[in-house]
C-alpha angles and dihedrals in degrees: 000000000000089000095056095076091047093048091050092050092049090047094051094044089053093046095049092039091058093051109090128191119230112280118261113254123200125209135197134195118233139194118249111258095200095062113120123202117266116253113267114256117229116258131026112008116235116272118244121279138188131204098242099175142006122190126193128186105278094241090062098045099089138089096259118082108244124208130188120237129190120288099029094300126145126210114206110196122226101197102032109072136167114243087232138006108299094238092057093046091047095050091048094049093044091048092051092045090051093046090055092049097041104029129245094273091062103038107047110202097166110110092227092059090054092060096041095077125202096100135088119271129213124214114192119194121188119202092181131011108161146072119280125226089266093061099256117133109220133185125176139152143107137290117210129197127213122191128197092241097053127051091201127088118237122200108248094185148324109242130203137179131175131174134163114241116238091220142345098265123127090232090058090048092053090047089055092052089053091046091050091051092051092051093044092049088053091051093050093043093053090049090049094051088054089051111067 
C-alpha cells in the first residue's frame, strides 16, 4: 500500500511529462522585394525624409500576436509570437518599402541621417492594424509630415487598407500585415512625391 502513492506520482509525472504543448513559432514582417521605384515627377525632386515615429494601438505593440474575437474580445496567442515588438517590425518593413518606392536618396534610413536634422520627418499613427472578428484585415490611420522650417505637423494623408483573409491561419494573418504595409507605403510615397 505504501507503494501506491509513489506509483501514482510516477505514472502522472510520466503522463504529463510526455504531453507537450505546441512549439512556439516566431514571425517577422518583411519588405516586398518586387517593389519598383515610382516614376520621377517633372520639376523639383522631393526633398529627403525620415520615418521619425510610428505608433500602433497599445494592445498590439507586444511580442504576442493578438487577434480580435467577437464582442470586443482579444485573443493573445501563447505559441505564435513576433520576432520583435510589432511597432519595431512595422517601422522597419514600412521604411524598406518606402525606400524601394522613393529611392534611398529620398527616404533616409541610416541612423546618422535621422539625427542630422534638416530634412522632413514622417510620423505614422495607426488607429487599427489587425483583422476583425469577421476575418477582414483592416489598417487605417494618419501620416503626418514635419518640415525643418515649421514646428507644426501637417497631415500628409489619411491611409486605409482592407482585405478579407483567405483563412484563419497565423501565416495568412502575417501575410496580410505585409500586404497592408506595401499598400500603405504606396499611399505615403505618392503623397510625398506630390509634396516637394
